[in-house]
N, CA, C, O and the ligand as a Tripos MOL2 file, in Angstrom:
@<TRIPOS>MOLECULE
protein
  293   291    74     0     0
PROTEIN
NO_CHARGES

@<TRIPOS>ATOM
      1 N          -7.0630   -6.2740   15.7940 N.3       1 MET1
      2 CA         -6.8970   -4.9460   15.1850 C.3       1 MET1
      3 C          -6.7330   -5.0960   13.6750 C.2       1 MET1
      4 O          -5.8730   -5.8390   13.2020 O.2       1 MET1
      5 N          -7.5390   -4.4050   12.9560 N.am      2 PRO2
      6 CA         -7.5170   -4.6440   11.5090 C.3       2 PRO2
      7 C          -6.3000   -4.0140   10.8400 C.2       2 PRO2
      8 O          -5.9240   -2.8750   11.1150 O.2       2 PRO2
      9 N          -5.7220   -4.7770    9.9790 N.am      3 LEU3
     10 CA         -4.6730   -4.2390    9.1210 C.3       3 LEU3
     11 C          -5.3490   -3.8420    7.8190 C.2       3 LEU3
     12 O          -5.8390   -4.6860    7.0680 O.2       3 LEU3
     13 N          -5.3650   -2.5580    7.5720 N.am      4 LEU4
     14 CA         -6.0890   -2.0630    6.4140 C.3       4 LEU4
     15 C          -5.1420   -1.8340    5.2510 C.2       4 LEU4
     16 O          -3.9960   -1.4130    5.4130 O.2       4 LEU4
     17 N          -5.6570   -2.1220    4.1020 N.am      5 GLU5
     18 CA         -4.8580   -1.9210    2.8980 C.3       5 GLU5
     19 C          -5.4240   -0.7510    2.1220 C.2       5 GLU5
     20 O          -6.6350   -0.6220    1.9450 O.2       5 GLU5
     21 N          -4.5350    0.0830    1.6710 N.am      6 TYR6
     22 CA         -4.9490    1.2540    0.9100 C.3       6 TYR6
     23 C          -4.1330    1.3750   -0.3580 C.2       6 TYR6
     24 O          -3.0100    0.8820   -0.4660 O.2       6 TYR6
     25 N          -4.7420    2.0490   -1.3090 N.am      7 THR7
     26 CA         -3.9990    2.4950   -2.4750 C.3       7 THR7
     27 C          -4.1130    4.0120   -2.5250 C.2       7 THR7
     28 O          -5.2150    4.5590   -2.4790 O.2       7 THR7
     29 N          -2.9940    4.6790   -2.6180 N.am      8 CYS8
     30 CA         -2.9800    6.1270   -2.6710 C.3       8 CYS8
     31 C          -3.4820    6.6120   -4.0280 C.2       8 CYS8
     32 O          -3.0200    6.1580   -5.0750 O.2       8 CYS8
     33 N          -4.4240    7.5330   -3.9930 N.am      9 GLU9
     34 CA         -4.9300    8.0590   -5.2610 C.3       9 GLU9
     35 C          -3.9240    8.9920   -5.9100 C.2       9 GLU9
     36 O          -3.9340    9.1780   -7.1270 O.2       9 GLU9
     37 N          -3.0670    9.5690   -5.1070 N.am     10 ALA10
     38 CA         -2.1320   10.5530   -5.6460 C.3      10 ALA10
     39 C          -0.9540    9.9080   -6.3630 C.2      10 ALA10
     40 O          -0.5610   10.3420   -7.4450 O.2      10 ALA10
     41 N          -0.3960    8.8680   -5.7510 N.am     11 CYS11
     42 CA          0.8210    8.2990   -6.3340 C.3      11 CYS11
     43 C           0.7070    6.7960   -6.5730 C.2      11 CYS11
     44 O           1.6790    6.1500   -6.9660 O.2      11 CYS11
     45 N          -0.4760    6.2440   -6.3370 N.am     12 SER12
     46 CA         -0.7570    4.8360   -6.6300 C.3      12 SER12
     47 C           0.0560    3.8620   -5.7830 C.2      12 SER12
     48 O           0.1790    2.6870   -6.1300 O.2      12 SER12
     49 N           0.6010    4.3410   -4.6900 N.am     13 THR13
     50 CA          1.3100    3.4450   -3.7890 C.3      13 THR13
     51 C           0.3180    2.5580   -3.0460 C.2      13 THR13
     52 O          -0.6830    3.0360   -2.5130 O.2      13 THR13
     53 N           0.6070    1.2810   -3.0200 N.am     14 ASP14
     54 CA         -0.1940    0.3570   -2.2330 C.3      14 ASP14
     55 C           0.5020    0.1570   -0.8970 C.2      14 ASP14
     56 O           1.7130   -0.0620   -0.8490 O.2      14 ASP14
     57 N          -0.2530    0.2320    0.1740 N.am     15 PHE15
     58 CA          0.3700    0.0160    1.4780 C.3      15 PHE15
     59 C          -0.6620   -0.5060    2.4620 C.2      15 PHE15
     60 O          -1.8700   -0.4440    2.2320 O.2      15 PHE15
     61 N          -0.1480   -1.0170    3.5540 N.am     16 GLU16
     62 CA         -0.9960   -1.5150    4.6180 C.3      16 GLU16
     63 C          -0.7040   -0.6920    5.8630 C.2      16 GLU16
     64 O           0.4340   -0.2810    6.0900 O.2      16 GLU16
     65 N          -1.7140   -0.4590    6.6540 N.am     17 THR17
     66 CA         -1.4700    0.2830    7.8830 C.3      17 THR17
     67 C          -2.4940   -0.1090    8.9260 C.2      17 THR17
     68 O          -3.6100   -0.5210    8.6100 O.2      17 THR17
     69 N          -2.0920    0.0270   10.1630 N.am     18 LEU18
     70 CA         -3.0350   -0.1250   11.2570 C.3      18 LEU18
     71 C          -3.6210    1.2440   11.5600 C.2      18 LEU18
     72 O          -2.8840    2.2110   11.7550 O.2      18 LEU18
     73 N          -4.9190    1.3250   11.5970 N.am     19 VAL19
     74 CA         -5.5700    2.5910   11.9050 C.3      19 VAL19
     75 C          -6.3060    2.4280   13.2200 C.2      19 VAL19
     76 O          -7.2270    1.6200   13.3360 O.2      19 VAL19
     77 N          -5.8950    3.1940   14.1940 N.am     20 MET20
     78 CA         -6.4940    3.0750   15.5140 C.3      20 MET20
     79 C          -7.4770    4.2050   15.7660 C.2      20 MET20
     80 O          -7.1980    5.3700   15.4830 O.2      20 MET20
     81 N          -8.6150    3.8440   16.2960 N.am     21 GLY21
     82 CA         -9.5900    4.8470   16.6800 C.3      21 GLY21
     83 C          -9.9460    5.7500   15.5230 C.2      21 GLY21
     84 O         -10.3710    5.2860   14.4650 O.2      21 GLY21
     85 N          -9.7690    7.0490   15.7300 N.am     22 SER22
     86 CA        -10.1700    8.0040   14.7160 C.3      22 SER22
     87 C          -8.9890    8.4820   13.8740 C.2      22 SER22
     88 O          -9.1010    9.4410   13.1100 O.2      22 SER22
     89 N          -7.8670    7.8040   14.0280 N.am     23 GLU23
     90 CA         -6.7210    8.2070   13.2180 C.3      23 GLU23
     91 C          -7.0150    8.0040   11.7430 C.2      23 GLU23
     92 O          -7.7270    7.0800   11.3490 O.2      23 GLU23
     93 N          -6.4600    8.8750   10.9580 N.am     24 LYS24
     94 CA         -6.6100    8.7540    9.5180 C.3      24 LYS24
     95 C          -5.3090    8.2340    8.9270 C.2      24 LYS24
     96 O          -4.2110    8.6470    9.3030 O.2      24 LYS24
     97 N          -5.4710    7.3400    8.0170 N.am     25 ALA25
     98 CA         -4.2940    6.8530    7.3240 C.3      25 ALA25
     99 C          -3.8500    7.8750    6.2850 C.2      25 ALA25
    100 O          -4.6680    8.5580    5.6690 O.2      25 ALA25
    101 N          -2.5680    7.9620    6.1100 N.am     26 VAL26
    102 CA         -2.0270    8.7880    5.0360 C.3      26 VAL26
    103 C          -1.0000    7.9660    4.2740 C.2      26 VAL26
    104 O          -0.4130    7.0170    4.7930 O.2      26 VAL26
    105 N          -0.8120    8.3560    3.0510 N.am     27 CYS27
    106 CA          0.1760    7.6680    2.2280 C.3      27 CYS27
    107 C           1.5670    7.8410    2.8340 C.2      27 CYS27
    108 O           1.9700    8.9650    3.1360 O.2      27 CYS27
    109 N           2.3110    6.7400    3.0170 N.am     28 PRO28
    110 CA          3.6560    6.8450    3.5920 C.3      28 PRO28
    111 C           4.6470    7.4830    2.6310 C.2      28 PRO28
    112 O           5.7500    7.8700    3.0190 O.2      28 PRO28
    113 N           4.2460    7.5840    1.4020 N.am     29 LYS29
    114 CA          5.1760    8.0990    0.3970 C.3      29 LYS29
    115 C           4.9670    9.5970    0.1770 C.2      29 LYS29
    116 O           5.9240   10.3710    0.1970 O.2      29 LYS29
    117 N           3.7100   10.0020   -0.0330 N.am     30 CYS30
    118 CA          3.4690   11.4080   -0.3760 C.3      30 CYS30
    119 C           2.5820   12.1120    0.6480 C.2      30 CYS30
    120 O           2.2750   13.2950    0.5060 O.2      30 CYS30
    121 N           2.1750   11.3760    1.6790 N.am     31 ARG31
    122 CA          1.3720   11.9450    2.7710 C.3      31 ARG31
    123 C          -0.0210   12.3760    2.3420 C.2      31 ARG31
    124 O          -0.7030   13.0960    3.0730 O.2      31 ARG31
    125 N          -0.4380   11.9500    1.1870 N.am     32 SER32
    126 CA         -1.8020   12.2520    0.7750 C.3      32 SER32
    127 C          -2.7830   11.4590    1.6230 C.2      32 SER32
    128 O          -2.5140   10.3220    2.0110 O.2      32 SER32
    129 N          -3.9130   12.0690    1.9000 N.am     33 ALA33
    130 CA         -4.9690   11.3620    2.6210 C.3      33 ALA33
    131 C          -6.0530   10.8690    1.6690 C.2      33 ALA33
    132 O          -7.0670   10.3180    2.0990 O.2      33 ALA33
    133 N          -5.8330   11.0680    0.3970 N.am     34 LYS34
    134 CA         -6.8040   10.5650   -0.5830 C.3      34 LYS34
    135 C          -6.4490    9.1260   -0.9190 C.2      34 LYS34
    136 O          -5.6140    8.8440   -1.7780 O.2      34 LYS34
    137 N          -7.1130    8.2310   -0.2090 N.am     35 LEU35
    138 CA         -6.7700    6.8280   -0.3050 C.3      35 LEU35
    139 C          -7.9870    6.0100   -0.6860 C.2      35 LEU35
    140 O          -9.1170    6.3300   -0.3180 O.2      35 LEU35
    141 N          -7.7380    4.9790   -1.4070 N.am     36 ASN36
    142 CA         -8.7850    4.0040   -1.6630 C.3      36 ASN36
    143 C          -8.5620    2.8120   -0.7510 C.2      36 ASN36
    144 O          -7.4970    2.1940   -0.7660 O.2      36 ASN36
    145 N          -9.5640    2.4990    0.0330 N.am     37 ARG37
    146 CA         -9.4670    1.3280    0.8990 C.3      37 ARG37
    147 C          -9.5060    0.0710    0.0410 C.2      37 ARG37
    148 O         -10.3240   -0.0530   -0.8710 O.2      37 ARG37
    149 N          -8.6310   -0.8360    0.3440 N.am     38 ARG38
    150 CA         -8.6810   -2.1310   -0.3180 C.3      38 ARG38
    151 C          -8.9350   -3.1820    0.7480 C.2      38 ARG38
    152 O          -8.4710   -3.0520    1.8810 O.2      38 ARG38
    153 N          -9.6460   -4.1880    0.3990 N.am     39 TRP39
    154 CA         -9.8950   -5.2690    1.3340 C.3      39 TRP39
    155 C          -9.0810   -6.4670    0.9060 C.2      39 TRP39
    156 O          -8.7860   -6.6580   -0.2730 O.2      39 TRP39
    157 N          -8.7280   -7.2640    1.8870 N.am     40 SER40
    158 CA         -7.8960   -8.4170    1.5970 C.3      40 SER40
    159 C          -8.7200   -9.5470    0.9960 C.2      40 SER40
    160 O          -8.8780  -10.6180    1.5810 O.2      40 SER40
    161 N          -9.2210   -9.2750   -0.1570 N.am     41 LEU41
    162 CA         -9.9820  -10.2640   -0.8910 C.3      41 LEU41
    163 C          -9.1580  -10.7030   -2.0870 C.2      41 LEU41
    164 O          -8.1990  -10.0340   -2.4720 O.2      41 LEU41
    165 N          -9.5330  -11.8230   -2.6680 N.am     42 PRO42
    166 CA         -8.8430  -12.2100   -3.8990 C.3      42 PRO42
    167 C          -8.8940  -11.0580   -4.9000 C.2      42 PRO42
    168 O          -9.9650  -10.5680   -5.2600 O.2      42 PRO42
    169 N          -7.7500  -10.6570   -5.3210 N.am     43 ALA43
    170 CA         -7.6720   -9.4590   -6.1430 C.3      43 ALA43
    171 C          -8.3120   -9.6820   -7.5040 C.2      43 ALA43
    172 O          -8.0820  -10.6930   -8.1670 O.2      43 ALA43
    173 N          -9.0990   -8.7330   -7.8880 N.am     44 ARG44
    174 CA         -9.5920   -8.7570   -9.2540 C.3      44 ARG44
    175 C          -8.4950   -8.1980  -10.1590 C.2      44 ARG44
    176 O          -7.8010   -7.2490   -9.7920 O.2      44 ARG44
    177 N          -8.3500   -8.7700  -11.2950 N.am     45 PRO45
    178 CA         -7.2590   -8.3290  -12.1730 C.3      45 PRO45
    179 C          -7.5910   -7.0140  -12.8710 C.2      45 PRO45
    180 O          -7.5460   -6.9100  -14.0970 O.2      45 PRO45
    181 N          -7.9250   -6.0170  -12.0620 N.am     46 SER46
    182 CA         -8.3200   -4.7400  -12.6260 C.3      46 SER46
    183 C          -7.1150   -3.8740  -12.9550 C.2      46 SER46
    184 O          -7.1790   -3.0060  -13.8260 O.2      46 SER46
    185 N          -6.0400   -4.1120  -12.2670 N.am     47 LYS47
    186 CA         -4.8490   -3.2970  -12.4530 C.3      47 LYS47
    187 C          -3.6370   -4.1950  -12.6020 C.2      47 LYS47
    188 O          -3.5350   -5.2360  -11.9530 O.2      47 LYS47
    189 N          -2.7530   -3.7970  -13.4330 N.am     48 ALA48
    190 CA         -1.4780   -4.5010  -13.4850 C.3      48 ALA48
    191 C          -0.7360   -4.2550  -12.1820 C.2      48 ALA48
    192 O          -0.8750   -3.1910  -11.5780 O.2      48 ALA48
    193 N           0.0260   -5.2010  -11.7570 N.am     49 ALA49
    194 CA          0.8040   -5.0620  -10.5300 C.3      49 ALA49
    195 C          -0.0920   -4.7830   -9.3360 C.2      49 ALA49
    196 O           0.2380   -3.9580   -8.4840 O.2      49 ALA49
    197 N          -1.2120   -5.4620   -9.2760 N.am     50 ALA50
    198 CA         -2.1290   -5.2660   -8.1630 C.3      50 ALA50
    199 C          -1.8060   -6.1840   -6.9990 C.2      50 ALA50
    200 O          -2.5510   -6.2300   -6.0200 O.2      50 ALA50
    201 N          -0.7300   -6.9000   -7.0910 N.am     51 THR51
    202 CA         -0.3860   -7.8230   -6.0180 C.3      51 THR51
    203 C           0.9920   -7.4880   -5.4610 C.2      51 THR51
    204 O           1.9440   -8.2410   -5.6670 O.2      51 THR51
    205 N           1.1050   -6.3680   -4.7590 N.am     52 PRO52
    206 CA          2.3840   -6.0050   -4.1720 C.3      52 PRO52
    207 C           2.7700   -6.9670   -3.0750 C.2      52 PRO52
    208 O           1.9110   -7.5990   -2.4600 O.2      52 PRO52
    209 N           4.0240   -7.0750   -2.8350 N.am     53 SER53
    210 CA          4.6070   -7.8220   -1.7370 C.3      53 SER53
    211 C           4.4580   -9.3330   -1.8390 C.2      53 SER53
    212 O           4.9060  -10.0490   -0.9430 O.2      53 SER53
    213 N           3.8470   -9.8340   -2.8920 N.am     54 ALA54
    214 CA          3.8430  -11.2820   -3.0700 C.3      54 ALA54
    215 C           5.2760  -11.7340   -3.2740 C.2      54 ALA54
    216 O           5.7850  -12.5920   -2.5520 O.2      54 ALA54
    217 N           5.8990  -11.1580   -4.2430 N.am     55 ASP55
    218 CA          7.3510  -11.2570   -4.3080 C.3      55 ASP55
    219 C           7.8710   -9.9630   -4.8970 C.2      55 ASP55
    220 O           7.2640   -9.3550   -5.7790 O.2      55 ASP55
    221 N           8.9790   -9.5830   -4.3940 N.am     56 CYS56
    222 CA          9.4760   -8.2560   -4.7220 C.3      56 CYS56
    223 C          10.1870   -8.2810   -6.0590 C.2      56 CYS56
    224 O          11.0900   -9.0900   -6.2730 O.2      56 CYS56
    225 N           9.7870   -7.4080   -6.9520 N.am     57 PRO57
    226 CA         10.4980   -7.3450   -8.2260 C.3      57 PRO57
    227 C          11.9000   -6.7870   -8.0110 C.2      57 PRO57
    228 O          12.1600   -6.0890   -7.0310 O.2      57 PRO57
    229 N          12.7650   -7.0930   -8.9060 N.am     58 THR58
    230 CA         14.1390   -6.6370   -8.7440 C.3      58 THR58
    231 C          14.3830   -5.3360   -9.4810 C.2      58 THR58
    232 O          15.4730   -4.7670   -9.4130 O.2      58 THR58
    233 N          13.3730   -4.8710  -10.1790 N.am     59 GLU59
    234 CA         13.5210   -3.5650  -10.8060 C.3      59 GLU59
    235 C          12.1890   -2.8580  -10.7750 C.2      59 GLU59
    236 O          11.1650   -3.4610  -10.4510 O.2      59 GLU59
    237 N          12.1970   -1.5750  -11.1120 N.am     60 GLY60
    238 CA         10.9820   -0.7930  -10.9950 C.3      60 GLY60
    239 C          10.8920   -0.2310   -9.5990 C.2      60 GLY60
    240 O          11.7760   -0.4490   -8.7710 O.2      60 GLY60
    241 N           9.8260    0.4920   -9.3410 N.am     61 PRO61
    242 CA          9.6790    1.1220   -8.0250 C.3      61 PRO61
    243 C           9.4420    0.0730   -6.9550 C.2      61 PRO61
    244 O           8.9720   -1.0240   -7.2580 O.2      61 PRO61
    245 N           9.7590    0.3910   -5.7160 N.am     62 PRO62
    246 CA          9.5210   -0.5400   -4.6130 C.3      62 PRO62
    247 C           8.0510   -0.9550   -4.5850 C.2      62 PRO62
    248 O           7.1580   -0.1500   -4.8510 O.2      62 PRO62
    249 N           7.8220   -2.2070   -4.2640 N.am     63 CYS63
    250 CA          6.4800   -2.7430   -4.3840 C.3      63 CYS63
    251 C           5.5540   -2.2190   -3.3000 C.2      63 CYS63
    252 O           4.3420   -2.1690   -3.5110 O.2      63 CYS63
    253 N           6.0730   -1.8360   -2.1700 N.am     64 ASN64
    254 CA          5.2320   -1.3220   -1.0970 C.3      64 ASN64
    255 C           6.1100   -0.6430   -0.0570 C.2      64 ASN64
    256 O           7.3370   -0.6920   -0.1440 O.2      64 ASN64
    257 N           5.4740   -0.0050    0.9330 N.am     65 PRO65
    258 CA          6.2820    0.7290    1.9340 C.3      65 PRO65
    259 C           7.2420   -0.1600    2.7050 C.2      65 PRO65
    260 O           8.2140    0.3270    3.2830 O.2      65 PRO65
    261 N           6.9830   -1.4230    2.7180 N.am     66 HIS66
    262 CA          7.8530   -2.3310    3.4690 C.3      66 HIS66
    263 C           8.7270   -3.1500    2.5300 C.2      66 HIS66
    264 O           9.2840   -4.1830    2.9020 O.2      66 HIS66
    265 N           8.8270   -2.6660    1.3310 N.am     67 CYS67
    266 CA          9.6210   -3.3660    0.3430 C.3      67 CYS67
    267 C          11.0270   -3.6290    0.8680 C.2      67 CYS67
    268 O          11.6360   -2.7900    1.5320 O.2      67 CYS67
    269 N          11.5190   -4.8180    0.5500 N.am     68 CYS68
    270 CA         12.8460   -5.1940    1.0400 C.3      68 CYS68
    271 C          13.9400   -4.3130    0.4710 C.2      68 CYS68
    272 O          15.0600   -4.3110    0.9820 O.2      68 CYS68
    273 N          13.6350   -3.5690   -0.5710 N.am     69 ARG69
    274 CA         14.6630   -2.7270   -1.1520 C.3      69 ARG69
    275 C          14.6420   -1.3060   -0.6000 C.2      69 ARG69
    276 O          15.4310   -0.4570   -1.0140 O.2      69 ARG69
    277 N          13.7310   -1.0580    0.3370 N.am     70 LEU70
    278 CA         13.7110    0.2570    0.9630 C.3      70 LEU70
    279 C          14.4130    0.1780    2.3050 C.2      70 LEU70
    280 O          14.3210   -0.8320    3.0020 O.2      70 LEU70
    281 N          15.1190    1.2520    2.6710 N.am     71 PRO71
    282 CA         15.6840    1.2850    4.0280 C.3      71 PRO71
    283 C          14.5560    1.3100    5.0480 C.2      71 PRO71
    284 O          13.5990    2.0690    4.8970 O.2      71 PRO71
    285 N          14.6580    0.5060    6.0610 N.am     72 GLN72
    286 CA         13.6370    0.4700    7.1060 C.3      72 GLN72
    287 C          14.0120    1.4270    8.2140 C.2      72 GLN72
    288 O          15.1330    1.4050    8.7220 O.2      72 GLN72
    289 N          13.0690    2.2590    8.5790 N.am     73 ASP73
    290 CA         13.3670    3.1540    9.6930 C.3      73 ASP73
    291 C          12.2830    3.1250   10.7410 C.2      73 ASP73
    292 O          12.3800    3.8250   11.7490 O.2      73 ASP73
    293 ZN          0.8990    8.6350   -2.1940 Zn       74 ZN74
@<TRIPOS>BOND
     1     1     2 1
     2     2     3 1
     3     3     4 2
     4     3     5 am
     5     5     6 1
     6     6     7 1
     7     7     8 2
     8     7     9 am
     9     9    10 1
    10    10    11 1
    11    11    12 2
    12    11    13 am
    13    13    14 1
    14    14    15 1
    15    15    16 2
    16    15    17 am
    17    17    18 1
    18    18    19 1
    19    19    20 2
    20    19    21 am
    21    21    22 1
    22    22    23 1
    23    23    24 2
    24    23    25 am
    25    25    26 1
    26    26    27 1
    27    27    28 2
    28    27    29 am
    29    29    30 1
    30    30    31 1
    31    31    32 2
    32    31    33 am
    33    33    34 1
    34    34    35 1
    35    35    36 2
    36    35    37 am
    37    37    38 1
    38    38    39 1
    39    39    40 2
    40    39    41 am
    41    41    42 1
    42    42    43 1
    43    43    44 2
    44    43    45 am
    45    45    46 1
    46    46    47 1
    47    47    48 2
    48    47    49 am
    49    49    50 1
    50    50    51 1
    51    51    52 2
    52    51    53 am
    53    53    54 1
    54    54    55 1
    55    55    56 2
    56    55    57 am
    57    57    58 1
    58    58    59 1
    59    59    60 2
    60    59    61 am
    61    61    62 1
    62    62    63 1
    63    63    64 2
    64    63    65 am
    65    65    66 1
    66    66    67 1
    67    67    68 2
    68    67    69 am
    69    69    70 1
    70    70    71 1
    71    71    72 2
    72    71    73 am
    73    73    74 1
    74    74    75 1
    75    75    76 2
    76    75    77 am
    77    77    78 1
    78    78    79 1
    79    79    80 2
    80    79    81 am
    81    81    82 1
    82    82    83 1
    83    83    84 2
    84    83    85 am
    85    85    86 1
    86    86    87 1
    87    87    88 2
    88    87    89 am
    89    89    90 1
    90    90    91 1
    91    91    92 2
    92    91    93 am
    93    93    94 1
    94    94    95 1
    95    95    96 2
    96    95    97 am
    97    97    98 1
    98    98    99 1
    99    99   100 2
   100    99   101 am
   101   101   102 1
   102   102   103 1
   103   103   104 2
   104   103   105 am
   105   105   106 1
   106   106   107 1
   107   107   108 2
   108   107   109 am
   109   109   110 1
   110   110   111 1
   111   111   112 2
   112   111   113 am
   113   113   114 1
   114   114   115 1
   115   115   116 2
   116   115   117 am
   117   117   118 1
   118   118   119 1
   119   119   120 2
   120   119   121 am
   121   121   122 1
   122   122   123 1
   123   123   124 2
   124   123   125 am
   125   125   126 1
   126   126   127 1
   127   127   128 2
   128   127   129 am
   129   129   130 1
   130   130   131 1
   131   131   132 2
   132   131   133 am
   133   133   134 1
   134   134   135 1
   135   135   136 2
   136   135   137 am
   137   137   138 1
   138   138   139 1
   139   139   140 2
   140   139   141 am
   141   141   142 1
   142   142   143 1
   143   143   144 2
   144   143   145 am
   145   145   146 1
   146   146   147 1
   147   147   148 2
   148   147   149 am
   149   149   150 1
   150   150   151 1
   151   151   152 2
   152   151   153 am
   153   153   154 1
   154   154   155 1
   155   155   156 2
   156   155   157 am
   157   157   158 1
   158   158   159 1
   159   159   160 2
   160   159   161 am
   161   161   162 1
   162   162   163 1
   163   163   164 2
   164   163   165 am
   165   165   166 1
   166   166   167 1
   167   167   168 2
   168   167   169 am
   169   169   170 1
   170   170   171 1
   171   171   172 2
   172   171   173 am
   173   173   174 1
   174   174   175 1
   175   175   176 2
   176   175   177 am
   177   177   178 1
   178   178   179 1
   179   179   180 2
   180   179   181 am
   181   181   182 1
   182   182   183 1
   183   183   184 2
   184   183   185 am
   185   185   186 1
   186   186   187 1
   187   187   188 2
   188   187   189 am
   189   189   190 1
   190   190   191 1
   191   191   192 2
   192   191   193 am
   193   193   194 1
   194   194   195 1
   195   195   196 2
   196   195   197 am
   197   197   198 1
   198   198   199 1
   199   199   200 2
   200   199   201 am
   201   201   202 1
   202   202   203 1
   203   203   204 2
   204   203   205 am
   205   205   206 1
   206   206   207 1
   207   207   208 2
   208   207   209 am
   209   209   210 1
   210   210   211 1
   211   211   212 2
   212   211   213 am
   213   213   214 1
   214   214   215 1
   215   215   216 2
   216   215   217 am
   217   217   218 1
   218   218   219 1
   219   219   220 2
   220   219   221 am
   221   221   222 1
   222   222   223 1
   223   223   224 2
   224   223   225 am
   225   225   226 1
   226   226   227 1
   227   227   228 2
   228   227   229 am
   229   229   230 1
   230   230   231 1
   231   231   232 2
   232   231   233 am
   233   233   234 1
   234   234   235 1
   235   235   236 2
   236   235   237 am
   237   237   238 1
   238   238   239 1
   239   239   240 2
   240   239   241 am
   241   241   242 1
   242   242   243 1
   243   243   244 2
   244   243   245 am
   245   245   246 1
   246   246   247 1
   247   247   248 2
   248   247   249 am
   249   249   250 1
   250   250   251 1
   251   251   252 2
   252   251   253 am
   253   253   254 1
   254   254   255 1
   255   255   256 2
   256   255   257 am
   257   257   258 1
   258   258   259 1
   259   259   260 2
   260   259   261 am
   261   261   262 1
   262   262   263 1
   263   263   264 2
   264   263   265 am
   265   265   266 1
   266   266   267 1
   267   267   268 2
   268   267   269 am
   269   269   270 1
   270   270   271 1
   271   271   272 2
   272   271   273 am
   273   273   274 1
   274   274   275 1
   275   275   276 2
   276   275   277 am
   277   277   278 1
   278   278   279 1
   279   279   280 2
   280   279   281 am
   281   281   282 1
   282   282   283 1
   283   283   284 2
   284   283   285 am
   285   285   286 1
   286   286   287 1
   287   287   288 2
   288   287   289 am
   289   289   290 1
   290   290   291 1
   291   291   292 2
@<TRIPOS>SUBSTRUCTURE
     1 MET1         2 RESIDUE 1 A MET
     2 PRO2         6 RESIDUE 1 A PRO
     3 LEU3        10 RESIDUE 1 A LEU
     4 LEU4        14 RESIDUE 1 A LEU
     5 GLU5        18 RESIDUE 1 A GLU
     6 TYR6        22 RESIDUE 1 A TYR
     7 THR7        26 RESIDUE 1 A THR
     8 CYS8        30 RESIDUE 1 A CYS
     9 GLU9        34 RESIDUE 1 A GLU
    10 ALA10       38 RESIDUE 1 A ALA
    11 CYS11       42 RESIDUE 1 A CYS
    12 SER12       46 RESIDUE 1 A SER
    13 THR13       50 RESIDUE 1 A THR
    14 ASP14       54 RESIDUE 1 A ASP
    15 PHE15       58 RESIDUE 1 A PHE
    16 GLU16       62 RESIDUE 1 A GLU
    17 THR17       66 RESIDUE 1 A THR
    18 LEU18       70 RESIDUE 1 A LEU
    19 VAL19       74 RESIDUE 1 A VAL
    20 MET20       78 RESIDUE 1 A MET
    21 GLY21       82 RESIDUE 1 A GLY
    22 SER22       86 RESIDUE 1 A SER
    23 GLU23       90 RESIDUE 1 A GLU
    24 LYS24       94 RESIDUE 1 A LYS
    25 ALA25       98 RESIDUE 1 A ALA
    26 VAL26      102 RESIDUE 1 A VAL
    27 CYS27      106 RESIDUE 1 A CYS
    28 PRO28      110 RESIDUE 1 A PRO
    29 LYS29      114 RESIDUE 1 A LYS
    30 CYS30      118 RESIDUE 1 A CYS
    31 ARG31      122 RESIDUE 1 A ARG
    32 SER32      126 RESIDUE 1 A SER
    33 ALA33      130 RESIDUE 1 A ALA
    34 LYS34      134 RESIDUE 1 A LYS
    35 LEU35      138 RESIDUE 1 A LEU
    36 ASN36      142 RESIDUE 1 A ASN
    37 ARG37      146 RESIDUE 1 A ARG
    38 ARG38      150 RESIDUE 1 A ARG
    39 TRP39      154 RESIDUE 1 A TRP
    40 SER40      158 RESIDUE 1 A SER
    41 LEU41      162 RESIDUE 1 A LEU
    42 PRO42      166 RESIDUE 1 A PRO
    43 ALA43      170 RESIDUE 1 A ALA
    44 ARG44      174 RESIDUE 1 A ARG
    45 PRO45      178 RESIDUE 1 A PRO
    46 SER46      182 RESIDUE 1 A SER
    47 LYS47      186 RESIDUE 1 A LYS
    48 ALA48      190 RESIDUE 1 A ALA
    49 ALA49      194 RESIDUE 1 A ALA
    50 ALA50      198 RESIDUE 1 A ALA
    51 THR51      202 RESIDUE 1 A THR
    52 PRO52      206 RESIDUE 1 A PRO
    53 SER53      210 RESIDUE 1 A SER
    54 ALA54      214 RESIDUE 1 A ALA
    55 ASP55      218 RESIDUE 1 A ASP
    56 CYS56      222 RESIDUE 1 A CYS
    57 PRO57      226 RESIDUE 1 A PRO
    58 THR58      230 RESIDUE 1 A THR
    59 GLU59      234 RESIDUE 1 A GLU
    60 GLY60      238 RESIDUE 1 A GLY
    61 PRO61      242 RESIDUE 1 A PRO
    62 PRO62      246 RESIDUE 1 A PRO
    63 CYS63      250 RESIDUE 1 A CYS
    64 ASN64      254 RESIDUE 1 A ASN
    65 PRO65      258 RESIDUE 1 A PRO
    66 HIS66      262 RESIDUE 1 A HIS
    67 CYS67      266 RESIDUE 1 A CYS
    68 CYS68      270 RESIDUE 1 A CYS
    69 ARG69      274 RESIDUE 1 A ARG
    70 LEU70      278 RESIDUE 1 A LEU
    71 PRO71      282 RESIDUE 1 A PRO
    72 GLN72      286 RESIDUE 1 A GLN
    73 ASP73      290 RESIDUE 1 A ASP
    74 ZN74       293 GROUP 0 **** ****
């Protein structure tokens, strides 16, 4: 089952999600469905902070929906 990576166009949140069948992924932060699919390829240095979850920064916004600094529910 593919783990798909997306970047939200609305709030620039990077996240990964499993999408089953015809389900649509939505941003876990703002619920926008306007997402850019990202593939797990070596990242091109097109954006600063394009490598979320490699290691979590200790300041700034959480690096991803599963950031260790977010409460898990
Ligand atoms: Zn969003």
